[in-house]
C-alpha positions in Angstrom: 35.9 186.9 106.8 39.0 186.9 108.9 41.7 184.7 107.6 43.9 182.7 110.1 47.6 182.1 110.0 48.8 178.5 110.3 51.6 178.0 112.8 53.8 175.0 112.4 57.0 173.5 113.8 59.4 171.3 111.8 57.8 167.9 112.4 54.3 169.2 111.8 55.5 171.1 108.7 56.7 167.9 107.2 53.4 166.2 107.8 51.2 169.1 106.8 52.9 169.7 103.5 53.2 166.0 102.7 56.7 166.5 101.3 59.1 165.3 103.9 62.0 167.3 105.2 65.7 166.8 104.9 68.7 168.1 106.8 71.3 166.5 104.6 70.2 167.2 101.0 73.8 167.5 99.8 74.6 163.9 100.6 72.2 161.9 98.5 69.1 162.4 100.6 66.0 163.0 98.3 63.0 163.2 100.7 61.9 166.5 99.2 60.4 165.4 95.9 59.2 167.6 93.1 55.6 168.5 93.5 52.9 166.9 91.4 53.1 169.6 88.7 56.6 169.4 87.3 56.4 172.9 85.9 57.5 175.9 88.0 54.7 178.2 89.0 54.4 181.5 87.2 52.3 184.7 87.5 48.6 184.2 86.7 47.5 186.1 83.6 45.7 189.4 84.5 42.4 190.4 83.2 41.7 193.9 81.7 41.6 196.2 84.8 38.1 197.1 85.9 39.4 199.9 88.1 41.9 202.7 87.3 45.2 202.2 89.0 45.8 204.1 92.3 48.4 206.8 92.5 50.2 207.9 89.3 51.6 206.0 86.4 54.9 206.6 84.5 54.9 205.4 81.0 57.2 202.4 80.3 57.5 199.4 78.1 56.9 195.9 79.6 58.7 195.6 83.0 60.5 192.4 83.9 62.2 193.4 87.2 62.5 196.4 89.6 64.7 197.4 92.5 65.3 200.5 94.6 68.4 201.9 96.4 67.6 204.4 99.1 71.2 205.5 99.5 71.6 206.7 95.9 67.9 207.5 95.5 67.7 205.3 92.4 65.0 203.2 90.9 66.2 200.5 88.5 63.7 199.1 86.1 64.4 196.3 83.6 62.3 196.5 80.4 62.1 194.2 77.4 61.4 196.4 74.4 64.3 196.9 73.8 66.2 195.0 76.5 67.4 197.8 78.8 67.8 198.8 82.5 66.3 202.2 83.1 67.8 204.3 86.0 65.3 206.8 87.5 65.8 209.3 90.2 63.5 208.4 93.0 63.0 212.0 93.9 61.9 213.0 90.4 60.3 210.0 88.7 58.9 212.3 85.9 62.4 213.0 84.6 63.7 210.9 81.7 65.6 207.9 83.0 69.1 206.9 81.9 68.7 203.9 79.6 71.4 201.2 79.8 71.2 198.6 77.0 71.7 195.0 78.1 72.2 191.8 76.1 68.9 190.1 77.0 65.8 189.9 79.2 66.7 190.7 82.8 64.9 188.4 85.3 65.9 190.0 88.6 67.6 193.2 89.8 69.4 194.1 93.0 71.7 196.8 94.3 75.2 196.4 95.7 77.2 199.4 96.9 75.5 201.7 94.4 75.8 199.3 91.5 72.9 197.5 89.9 73.2 193.7 89.5 71.1 192.5 86.6 70.8 188.7 86.1 70.2 187.7 82.4 69.5 184.0 82.2 69.3 183.8 78.4 72.8 185.2 77.9 74.7 183.6 80.8 75.8 186.9 82.3 75.3 189.2 85.2 75.6 192.9 84.3 77.1 195.3 86.8 75.8 198.7 86.1 77.4 201.7 87.8 75.7 205.0 88.8 77.1 206.6 85.6 75.3 204.0 83.5 78.5 202.0 82.6 77.7 198.3 82.3 80.2 195.5 82.7 79.3 191.9 81.9 80.4 189.0 84.2 80.1 185.7 82.5 78.4 183.0 84.6 78.0 179.6 82.8 74.4 178.5 82.5 71.3 180.5 83.3 71.9 183.1 86.1 68.5 183.9 87.5 69.5 186.1 90.5 72.5 187.9 91.9 73.0 189.4 95.4 76.1 190.9 97.0 77.5 189.6 100.3 80.8 190.0 102.2 82.7 191.3 99.1 81.4 188.6 96.8 78.4 188.1 94.6 76.1 185.1 95.0 74.6 184.0 91.7 71.7 181.5 91.5 72.2 179.5 88.4 68.9 177.8 87.4 69.9 175.1 85.0 73.0 174.1 86.8 71.1 173.8 90.1 73.8 175.7 91.9 74.9 178.9 93.5 78.1 180.4 92.2 80.3 182.6 94.4 81.8 185.3 92.2 84.7 187.4 93.4 85.5 190.3 91.0 84.9 188.7 87.6 85.8 185.2 88.6 83.7 182.3 89.8 85.6 181.1 92.9 83.2 178.5 94.2 80.2 176.5 93.1 77.7 175.3 95.7 75.3 172.5 94.7 73.5 169.4 96.0 69.8 168.8 96.6 68.6 171.6 94.4 66.5 171.0 91.3 66.4 174.7 90.3 68.3 177.6 91.8 66.0 180.6 91.2 66.7 183.2 93.9 69.2 183.9 96.7 67.9 185.7 99.8 70.1 187.1 102.6 68.6 187.4 106.0 71.1 188.9 108.4 74.1 186.5 108.2 71.9 183.6 106.9 71.4 182.8 103.2 68.5 180.9 101.7 67.9 179.6 98.1 64.5 179.5 96.5 64.0 176.4 94.3 60.9 177.1 92.2 60.8 173.7 90.5 60.9 171.8 93.8 58.9 174.7 95.4 61.2 174.7 98.4 63.7 176.8 100.3 67.2 175.6 101.3 69.7 177.0 103.7 73.1 177.8 102.2 76.4 177.5 104.0 78.5 179.8 101.8 81.7 179.6 103.9 81.8 175.8 103.7 80.3 175.5 100.2 77.3 173.4 101.2 73.6 173.3 100.6 72.0 172.7 104.0 68.5 171.8 105.1 65.5 172.2 102.9 61.8 172.7 103.5 58.8 172.6 101.2 57.4 176.1 100.4 53.8 175.5 99.5 52.5 174.3 96.2 54.2 176.7 93.9 56.7 179.2 95.4 57.7 182.0 93.1 59.4 185.0 94.9 61.0 185.7 98.3 62.2 188.6 100.4 63.8 189.0 103.8 62.0 191.0 106.5 63.3 192.8 109.6 62.7 189.9 112.0 65.1 187.2 110.8 62.6 185.7 108.4 62.2 185.1 104.7 58.7 185.7 103.3 57.7 183.6 100.2 54.8 183.9 97.8 53.2 180.6 97.1 51.5 181.5 93.9 50.0 178.1 93.1 48.8 177.6 96.7 47.6 181.1 97.2 49.4 181.9 100.4 52.1 184.1 102.0 54.7 182.0 103.9 57.1 183.1 106.6 60.3 181.0 107.3 62.7 181.6 110.1 66.3 181.0 109.0 68.1 179.8 112.2 66.8 177.1 112.3 64.9 176.8 109.0 61.2 176.5 110.1 57.9 177.4 108.5 56.5 179.9 111.0 53.4 181.2 109.2 51.1 180.2 106.3 48.6 182.9 105.5 46.0 182.5 102.7 46.1 185.2 100.1 43.7 184.5 97.2 44.0 186.4 93.9 47.2 185.1 92.3 49.8 186.3 94.8 53.1 186.7 93.0 55.5 189.7 93.4 56.7 190.7 96.8 58.7 193.6 98.4 59.4 194.7 102.0 59.2 198.1 103.6 61.5 197.9 106.8 60.4 201.3 108.0 56.8 200.2 108.4 57.3 196.4 108.6 55.0 196.0 105.6 55.2 193.2 103.1 53.7 194.3 99.8 52.4 191.5 97.5 50.9 191.7 94.0 47.8 189.8 93.0 47.9 189.3 89.3 44.5 187.7 89.0 42.9 190.8 90.4 45.3 193.6 89.4 45.9 194.6 93.0 48.7 195.2 95.4 48.2 194.5 99.1 50.3 195.7 102.1 50.5 193.4 105.2 51.8 194.4 108.6 54.0 191.4 109.5 55.1 192.4 113.0 52.7 190.2 114.9 51.7 186.6 115.1 50.0 186.7 111.7 50.0 189.2 108.7 47.4 192.0 109.1 46.1 193.6 105.9 46.6 197.4 106.1 46.4 198.5 102.4 44.9 197.3 99.2 45.1 199.2 95.9 44.1 198.6 92.3 47.1 198.4 90.0 48.2 198.5 86.4 47.6 195.4 84.4 49.8 192.3 85.0 51.6 193.7 88.2 54.4 191.1 88.2 57.0 193.4 89.8 56.9 195.5 93.0 59.5 197.4 95.0 59.5 200.0 97.8 61.3 203.3 98.3 62.5 202.8 101.9 62.8 206.5 102.6 59.3 207.5 101.7 57.5 204.1 101.8 56.2 204.7 98.3 55.2 201.5 96.5 56.2 201.1 92.9 54.5 198.5 90.7 55.6 197.4 87.2 53.3 196.2 84.5 54.6 193.3 82.5 52.2 194.2 79.6 53.6 197.7 79.0 51.1 199.8 81.0 53.7 201.6 82.9 55.2 202.0 86.4 52.7 202.8 89.1 53.7 205.0 92.0 51.5 204.7 95.2 52.0 206.7 98.4 50.2 204.8 101.2 
């Protein structure tokens, strides 16, 4: 059966999602309430796979986060036993990776000018890991859940403080808060910045220059992960609601709501093919959607390793890499 996308504008989005919208969240407005379930959505537990995973699998302990850097040809993988970041060569994934010990479980990885940024909420630090494997900790008070580089600074989403810290060098120079109930991810789309709030299951625009949280909009029933695409949008997985959402950033509008059953959770984007790859943890699958048109179009569907919580893409080759959170390895798929 063909699924249909749902197109909405700002007024209809407010009515459809029964949440209200706010353009002034930092000044006491509280129209965007927490959803009925006060617990942030998480990945659905995967069953034992009924089908062997597609492609090849590289052995690894439980994976908590993944990221790739096309320029340096590096795959960074955070594992939990013991807590480490593994640095693989994308052009030879069978070679032993460099193992960089870290002080706790890494929740999210990103790259910045060849360095790996590893957010470690339980330790209140963001690790900067260089190409040589040298790691330097940057203390960030609270629970840093995500870190991304922008304009010479690092933006750090701090979950428990409901804020985004601007870090220059090793120093927090600015704290941006207001309207957030949980700051879980920062996404850059061109010159725009959005914050994903899992507890409020919403996205908020962020004015970094003026230090303000801007407008906010409900993101389904249980948003978990987000990524920017090539068309000025931010794509969000609504795990509890079973949908892939697409938001424009200027202005902040919900443009598409596309049903994706099966426990949608992880998300990555391939700019060379305009494919959004999402993992379905209830089914142990990864699905590739072409997002160039008016609605996502499914192009690929592959069986995965068990509990495929993490996914990333090698932009140069379009290979898809999926990480098992139960220790069944790193899966490599060439569509």
